C-alpha positions as CSV (number, residue, x, y, z in Angstrom):
1,M,-18.4,-15.6,13.4
2,T,-17.9,-17.1,16.8
3,F,-15.1,-16.8,19.3
4,T,-14.8,-19.6,21.9
5,R,-12.4,-19.9,24.7
6,A,-11.1,-23.5,24.9
7,S,-10.6,-23.6,28.6
8,D,-14.2,-22.9,29.7
9,G,-16.3,-22.6,26.5
10,S,-17.1,-19.0,27.1
11,N,-18.2,-17.6,23.6
12,L,-19.1,-14.5,21.7
13,R,-21.0,-14.6,18.4
14,F,-21.1,-12.0,15.8
15,T,-23.7,-12.0,13.0
16,G,-25.4,-9.6,10.9
17,S,-22.2,-7.4,10.3
18,H,-22.4,-4.3,8.1
19,G,-20.3,-1.3,7.5
20,D,-21.7,2.3,7.3
21,L,-19.4,4.1,4.8
22,A,-20.7,7.6,5.7
23,G,-20.6,6.9,9.5
24,R,-17.3,4.9,9.3
25,T,-18.6,2.3,11.7
26,M,-18.8,-1.5,11.6
27,S,-21.7,-2.8,13.4
28,V,-22.7,-6.4,14.4
29,E,-25.3,-8.3,16.2
30,A,-23.3,-9.6,19.3
31,A,-24.5,-12.5,21.6
32,V,-22.5,-13.4,24.7
33,G,-23.0,-17.0,25.6
34,D,-26.7,-18.0,25.5
35,E,-27.8,-14.3,25.6
36,A,-29.9,-12.8,22.8
37,A,-27.9,-10.9,20.3
38,E,-27.9,-7.1,20.6
39,P,-26.6,-4.5,18.1
40,V,-23.1,-3.2,18.9
41,D,-21.0,-0.6,17.0
42,L,-17.9,-2.8,17.0
43,A,-15.3,-0.6,15.3
44,T,-14.6,2.5,13.4
45,Y,-12.2,3.2,10.6
46,E,-10.6,5.9,8.7
47,F,-11.7,6.0,4.9
48,D,-8.9,6.9,2.4
49,M,-10.5,7.4,-0.9
50,T,-7.1,6.7,-2.5
51,K,-7.7,3.1,-1.6
52,I,-11.1,2.9,-3.1
53,T,-11.7,1.8,-6.9
54,V,-15.0,2.3,-8.4
55,T,-16.1,0.7,-11.6
56,M,-19.4,1.8,-13.2
57,P,-21.9,-0.9,-14.3
58,S,-22.8,-1.3,-17.9
59,L,-25.3,-3.4,-19.7
60,D,-22.7,-6.2,-20.1
61,S,-21.2,-6.4,-16.6
62,P,-21.7,-5.4,-13.1
63,G,-19.7,-2.5,-11.7
64,S,-17.9,-2.7,-8.4
65,V,-16.6,-0.9,-5.5
66,V,-13.3,-2.4,-4.2
67,A,-11.6,-1.3,-0.9
68,E,-8.0,-2.1,-0.2
69,P,-7.0,-3.2,3.2
70,L,-7.7,-0.8,6.1
71,D,-7.5,-0.9,9.8
72,T,-10.3,-0.9,12.1
73,M,-10.3,0.6,15.7
74,L,-12.3,-1.1,18.5
75,T,-14.9,1.0,20.1
76,E,-15.8,1.4,23.8
77,D,-18.9,-0.7,23.1
78,G,-16.9,-3.3,21.2
79,A,-14.4,-3.6,24.1
80,A,-17.2,-3.9,26.5
81,V,-18.8,-6.8,24.7
82,F,-15.5,-8.7,24.5
83,S,-15.1,-8.0,28.3
84,R,-18.5,-9.4,29.1
85,A,-17.8,-12.5,27.2
86,F,-14.2,-13.1,28.3
87,G,-13.4,-10.8,31.2
88,A,-11.0,-8.7,29.0
89,S,-10.9,-7.2,25.6
90,P,-8.3,-8.5,23.1
91,V,-7.1,-4.9,22.5
92,P,-8.0,-1.6,24.3
93,A,-10.7,0.6,22.7
94,G,-9.1,2.8,20.1
95,D,-6.5,0.2,19.1
96,S,-6.5,-1.8,15.9
97,L,-9.0,-4.8,15.9
98,A,-8.5,-6.1,12.5
99,T,-7.5,-5.2,9.0
100,V,-10.4,-5.6,6.4
101,A,-10.8,-5.2,2.8
102,G,-13.9,-5.5,0.7
103,R,-15.7,-5.7,-2.6
104,V,-19.3,-4.9,-3.6
105,D,-20.7,-5.7,-7.1
106,V,-23.0,-2.9,-8.4
107,V,-25.7,-4.2,-10.7
108,S,-27.4,-1.9,-13.1
109,A,-31.1,-1.5,-12.5
110,L,-31.7,-1.1,-16.2
111,G,-33.7,-3.7,-18.1
């Protein structure tokens, strides 16, 4: 995902995003302009198990883990990378950066 400011072409590119359920963090590889990408813990989130549905896999179909929308909170490191790219962060560290939802299919290792 790339954010580009139209007025001067400043940009920030996020790749390789992944979430750590146990650590409750969302990390990305962040590149400011033409710089090499660096790992950044972009956001944290509260994990409410009542918003998670788990379906176990069977021989006939994959299982899944589905998360209903949840808010993410920008970390200090996330705010810093936005500030390096654009001179300011879109929201202060600790404020909601985005609302996300997700689905992961779980495939049985049998067979």
